[in-house]
C-alpha distance (Angstrom), angle and dihedral (degrees) to the residues before:
residue distance angle dihedral
M1 . . .
M2 3.75 . .
R3 3.72 110.5 .
I4 3.61 86.1 152.6
L5 4.01 121.4 109.8
S6 3.75 91.4 -115.8
F7 3.79 91.1 154.0
A8 3.81 89.4 60.6
L9 3.78 91.6 43.7
A10 3.79 91.5 54.2
W11 3.80 90.5 47.4
F12 3.82 93.9 49.5
C13 3.79 96.1 43.6
C14 3.78 95.8 48.3
L15 3.77 101.9 44.9
P16 3.83 110.5 113.2
A17 3.78 122.2 -127.6
F18 3.78 109.6 -91.0
A19 3.79 96.4 -127.0
A20 3.78 124.6 50.2
D21 3.80 92.1 -147.2
A22 3.80 94.8 46.3
P23 3.83 112.2 142.9
V24 3.78 115.1 -97.5
P25 3.81 113.8 -121.0
P26 3.82 113.3 -116.4
A27 3.80 91.2 -117.5
Q28 3.79 93.4 62.9
A29 3.78 95.9 81.8
A30 3.79 91.1 54.9
T31 3.77 96.0 45.8
E32 3.79 94.9 46.9
S33 3.78 90.0 65.2
W34 3.81 93.4 63.0
L35 3.81 100.3 28.2
D36 3.81 94.4 47.1
V37 3.80 88.5 -138.9
E38 3.79 113.0 -162.5
P39 3.82 114.3 -133.1
T40 3.79 112.7 -105.7
P41 3.82 132.9 -179.8
Y42 3.79 90.8 -111.4
G43 3.77 110.6 21.0
P44 3.79 126.7 -148.7
M45 3.76 121.6 -51.5
L46 3.80 93.2 -133.9
I47 3.80 126.0 38.6
Q48 3.79 122.3 -156.5
Q49 3.79 107.9 -117.9
G50 3.79 99.3 -150.6
P51 3.79 142.0 19.9
P52 3.79 121.2 -98.0
P53 3.81 120.1 -112.6
P54 3.80 118.2 -94.9
Y55 3.79 108.5 -74.5
R56 3.81 117.0 -94.0
D57 3.79 129.9 149.4
Y58 3.83 110.6 -84.2
Q59 3.82 91.6 6.7
M60 3.82 110.2 160.0
S61 3.79 117.1 -139.6
R62 3.76 120.0 -123.1
V63 3.80 121.6 -75.9
L64 3.79 111.5 -99.9
T65 3.77 117.2 -123.7
P66 3.82 120.1 -120.7
E67 3.80 87.7 -112.0
E68 3.81 91.9 56.3
R69 3.79 92.0 49.2
K70 3.79 90.2 48.5
H71 3.82 90.3 50.4
W72 3.82 90.3 50.3
R73 3.81 91.6 52.9
E74 3.77 94.7 43.7
T75 3.80 92.8 48.5
A76 3.79 104.9 36.1
M77 3.78 103.4 34.4
P78 3.83 98.1 54.0
A79 3.80 89.3 47.7
M80 3.77 89.8 52.2
A81 3.81 90.6 47.5
S82 3.80 93.1 49.9
L83 3.80 91.9 50.6
A84 3.79 97.6 41.4
Q85 3.78 106.7 49.3
M86 3.78 98.1 175.3
D87 3.77 137.8 106.8
A88 3.79 123.4 -86.5
R89 3.81 93.8 -99.1
E90 3.78 92.4 56.5
V91 3.81 92.0 45.5
M92 3.80 91.0 54.9
N93 3.80 89.1 44.9
R94 3.82 87.1 64.5
F95 3.80 90.7 58.2
A96 3.80 95.4 52.3
V97 3.78 132.3 79.5
K98 3.80 108.0 -158.8
L99 3.77 139.6 175.8
K100 3.78 126.7 -166.6
A101 3.79 112.6 -132.0
K102 3.78 115.6 -109.7
P103 3.82 113.8 -99.7
G104 3.77 110.0 -86.0
V105 3.84 94.9 26.4
S106 3.79 108.4 121.2
F107 3.79 125.6 -148.5
D108 3.81 92.0 -105.8
E109 3.80 91.9 48.1
A110 3.80 90.5 51.7
V111 3.80 90.4 52.2
E112 3.80 93.2 46.0
S113 3.80 92.4 49.4
M114 3.80 90.1 48.7
M115 3.81 92.5 52.8
L116 3.79 94.0 47.7
R117 3.79 93.3 49.1
A118 3.80 93.8 45.9
N119 3.79 90.4 51.3
R120 3.81 90.9 50.6
L121 3.81 89.8 52.1
N122 3.83 92.9 48.7
L123 3.80 94.1 -112.7
K124 3.77 107.4 147.5
L125 3.81 119.0 -137.9
V126 3.80 104.1 -129.8
G127 3.78 102.6 168.7
S128 3.79 149.3 -7.6
N129 3.78 135.9 -152.8
L130 3.80 115.2 -160.0
M131 3.77 93.4 -164.3
S132 3.78 99.0 174.4
K133 3.82 90.7 57.8
D134 3.80 88.3 58.1
F135 3.80 89.3 47.7
Q136 3.79 86.7 59.9
S137 3.81 102.1 38.1
V138 3.81 99.5 37.2
L139 3.80 103.5 28.2
G140 3.78 100.0 26.7
D141 3.81 89.6 -127.1
T142 3.79 106.7 148.8
G143 3.79 95.6 163.8
A144 3.81 99.9 62.5
P145 3.81 118.0 110.3
R146 3.78 118.4 -106.3
V147 3.82 114.7 -86.5
E148 3.82 126.8 179.0
V149 3.80 129.2 169.8
Y150 3.81 123.1 -159.4
S151 3.81 126.8 -165.2
F152 3.79 124.5 -147.9
C153 3.78 134.0 -177.0
D154 3.77 140.9 -169.6
I155 3.81 97.4 -146.6
A156 3.81 97.6 -160.4
L157 3.79 94.4 48.0
G158 3.81 91.4 44.8
R159 3.78 90.7 55.7
D160 3.80 93.1 47.5
L161 3.82 92.8 49.6
L162 3.80 92.8 48.8
K163 3.79 90.6 52.6
I164 3.79 88.8 61.1
I165 3.81 101.9 33.3
P166 3.83 111.7 13.8
E167 3.80 91.0 -179.2
M168 3.80 87.8 69.9
V169 3.79 86.9 80.1
V170 3.81 86.6 88.9
F171 3.81 88.8 66.8
M172 3.79 95.5 50.5
P173 2.96 137.2 138.2
C174 3.80 113.2 30.8
R175 3.80 114.8 -115.5
I176 3.76 133.6 -152.7
A177 3.79 119.9 -172.0
V178 3.78 127.8 -155.6
M179 3.78 113.7 -163.2
E180 3.76 145.0 155.6
D181 3.78 121.3 -122.4
A182 3.79 128.9 -142.3
D183 3.81 90.0 -74.9
R184 3.84 93.5 46.3
N185 3.78 92.2 -108.0
V186 3.82 111.4 151.5
W187 3.81 118.2 -120.3
V188 3.81 133.8 -176.7
L189 3.82 116.4 -150.4
M190 3.79 142.5 174.9
L191 3.79 138.1 170.6
D192 3.81 112.6 -82.5
W193 3.80 103.0 -121.4
D194 3.78 137.5 151.4
V195 3.79 139.3 157.8
T196 3.80 95.7 -87.4
G197 3.79 93.9 108.7
L198 3.78 93.2 49.8
E199 3.79 93.4 44.4
L200 3.80 93.5 51.9
A201 3.80 100.9 39.7
G202 3.79 115.2 94.0
K203 3.79 121.9 -81.1
Q204 3.78 121.2 -6.1
A205 3.80 102.4 -138.7
G206 3.76 108.0 -169.8
M207 3.82 94.1 -5.8
T208 3.77 99.0 128.7
P209 3.82 124.0 -168.0
E210 3.81 87.5 -111.2
L211 3.80 91.4 55.9
R212 3.80 91.6 47.6
R213 3.79 89.5 52.8
S214 3.80 90.8 48.5
F215 3.78 89.7 51.3
L216 3.79 90.4 53.5
E217 3.78 90.2 46.8
I218 3.81 90.3 57.9
R219 3.79 89.8 55.0
Q220 3.79 89.9 49.9
K221 3.80 91.9 48.0
M222 3.81 91.6 51.3
E223 3.80 91.3 50.9
D224 3.81 89.2 47.9
V225 3.81 89.9 53.3
M226 3.81 90.4 49.0
R227 3.79 93.1 50.7
S228 3.79 91.8 49.1
S229 3.79 90.6 48.6
A230 3.81 94.0 49.1
S231 3.79 92.7 46.9
G232 3.79 94.9 44.9
A233 3.80 90.3 -127.8
L234 3.80 109.8 169.3
């Protein structure tokens, strides 16, 4: 259900300013009143430029201005680049959790095991993308390895999360990919996400301890499905 780069969000939001005597943006005084920001030696790297709307279920936050989006990119992305001096493949490797299928487990067996385990854990299959079939039929590429992406959802948790943060719909549903590599080894992969970003970002209006636990349980269920898929456990 989280397609979203929450790992990156947590990283960007929590990085300290690089100079202790860095000037404080004018907006900080206003935002401290509603965020109850605790004084720190460094302060946050990014300051929210406006208050959120009063909390209601399914209440959308304000639309960011082009200037705010530009400031986000100019501030967060260079910091990320300076900390992560690696090529694009290695950067994306940090965002993926992956397991290599056990020797003897075929692609179809990995998919079947994944479906059975997801069903047992009450994760509903809500979609599939058989990418390699499109490689063949649309692009005429018959040599590409097999790649299939499956989407799962916990309906109750999805509803509860959208009540609090409707923008999280862009991260839903959860996806698990099964694919072959250059040597036709079978791999099972998903986006590496957790609740770090939510836990560290400002106030948690409506985010109850029970909902936090449910969010963690989804992560655990997805990893359980991956392990079953990679091991071929039926």
